N, C-alpha and C positions, 0 to 999 in steps of 0.2 A: 600510380594507377588507382582510381577510385573504384571500390567494390560496392556492389549493391547491398543494401540493408536487407536483413531477413524480412519476410512478409509481414509478421506482426509489427515490426518497427515501421515499415512502410505504411501500414494501416494507421498507426498512431500519427505518423508524420502527415499523412493526407488529412486526417481529422483536424490536426492543429492548423494546417494551411487553410482549410475550408472555414474554420471558425475564426480566422484572423487572429490567432493566438499570439500573445507576447510570451514566447517560451523558446527554449533552445534545447536541442537534443545533443547529448554528449555520448561518445562511444569510449568504452574502457576495455583495454586488452585483457586485463586480469578478471574482469567480470565483477559483479556486485550482487551476489545471491542473498546476502544478509544485510540488515540495516547497518551493522558495524562495518562490513566491507564497503558498502556504498558510501558511508561517511568518510572512510579512509580514502577511497578513490576520488571523491569530490573535494575533500579537504574542508568539510563543514562539521558542525556539531551534529551529534546523533539525533537531537531533537528536530533537526531540519530535514531528516530523511522521512519520507511518508511511506508507511507500510500500507499496502492495499490488502486488507483482510477480507476474505470472502466467507460469509456466513449464510446458513440456510435458516430462514425465519418462516416458520409455518409453511415450509415447502418452496419458498421463493428465495432466490439468490439476492443477497444484499452485500454491497461493498462498504466497509468501514475504513476510512482513511485515518490512520493514527500515527502519532510521532514515533520515530524509531526508538526513543528512549522510554516508551510506555507500552503497556499491554492493552489490547482491546478487551472490553468487558461485554461478553455475549448477553448478559442480563440487561445491560443498558441499551444494547442494540435492539433487543427484543422489545423493550418498552418504547424506544424511539420509533419503531416501525409498527407498533400496535400488535405485535405477534405474541402468541402465548409462550413460545419457546424459540431460542436461537442456538444453533450449534455451528461449530467450525466445519466448513465444507471439506470433503475429501479432495485429494489431488485431482481425481477424475471430474468431480463436480466443479472444481475451480476452472479447469480447462473448458468444460462444456458451457459453463455460465458466462465466462469472460472472453474465451477465445485465446487466452494466454496460459502458458504453463506456470505453475507455482514458482515464485521467485522472480517473475518477470511481469506481473500483473500491473498494467497501467490503469489509471482511474477513469479513462474515457475510451470510446470506441469499443464498448463492452457488448458482447453478443446478446446475452439474455439477462441483463441486470437492469431493473427499472429504478432501484433506489440506491443512492450513494449518500453516505453520511460522512461528514468530516469533523474530526474532533476540533473544537474551537481553539484549543491551545496552539494549533498550527498557524492561526491568524496573526500571532504576535511576531512572526519572523518576516524579514523583508523578502526572503526567497526560500523556497523549499524544493526538494528533489523527489520526484516520483518515478516509478517504473516506466520504462519506455518501450516495453514489448519484448525485450530479451534480457537475459541476465547481464549483458554487456552494455546496455543503453539506459541512460537516465535522462530525465527532463528537468531542467531548472525553470521554475515558474514562481511568480508572486502568488501568495496564498489566495488573495481575492480573485485573481485570474483563474486559479485552480477551482475555486467554488463555481465560477461561471462555466468553465469548460466541462467539469464533471457533473454539473447540475446538482451539486451537493448541498445538503442541508447541514449547516454548522450546529453542533450540539456536543454535549459531554458523552463520550462513548469509551473512555478509558478507565481501567481499574484505578481505584484510589491509591493502592500501594505502588510505590515507585518500581520501575523496571530494574533488574539486576543483570549484569553481564556475567559471562562464564567465570571471570576472574573473581566475582563476589562469592562463589561457592567453593567449598573445599574440594569437591570432586571434579571441578572444572566443567561441569555439565551446563552451567548457565541456567539450571532449573532449580527452583525452590522445591525441596522434597515434598512440600504440602501443596504445590501448585497443580493445576489441571494439566496433565500430560498432553492434552489435545490442543494446547495453545499453539497456533501456527507460527512458523519461523520465517515465512516469506515476507518480503517487503510489501 
């Protein structure tokens, strides 16, 4: 028996069909709320997972697409958008701006987002995986197709320091004690 997808996944699927996208939606029973879980579910490198980070830049929602093995840099996003300041959106702001819950944000079919920026390091992969509208759905797509579908501008929007996983820190938190605690964890 085939069950219907949740509404946000159907919305993404419709967008992909209407755009004539070369992409595929995969469903995972275990879910993929973090970049690490998504990479494990798909069986790809962490760098091939695309985190859709929602930031508020001078009052406007902006989505920054960054590799799963890197952290977004709000200062770079602010510069890229011409904003004076950028901050990580709250969970409520994420849902209001994108129509998706945190951990399931897709880079297209966004409710109230006009600007999408893609970190250019994603372009070096033959395929990347983006959120598909629910924590259990991911979309495999070529990076250049992702740029087209998301109407994204490729640029440098990641921190210069490499990302560290929880295993890299003695307390298992995955957080650098000197890092900004507001750094989002969603894909």
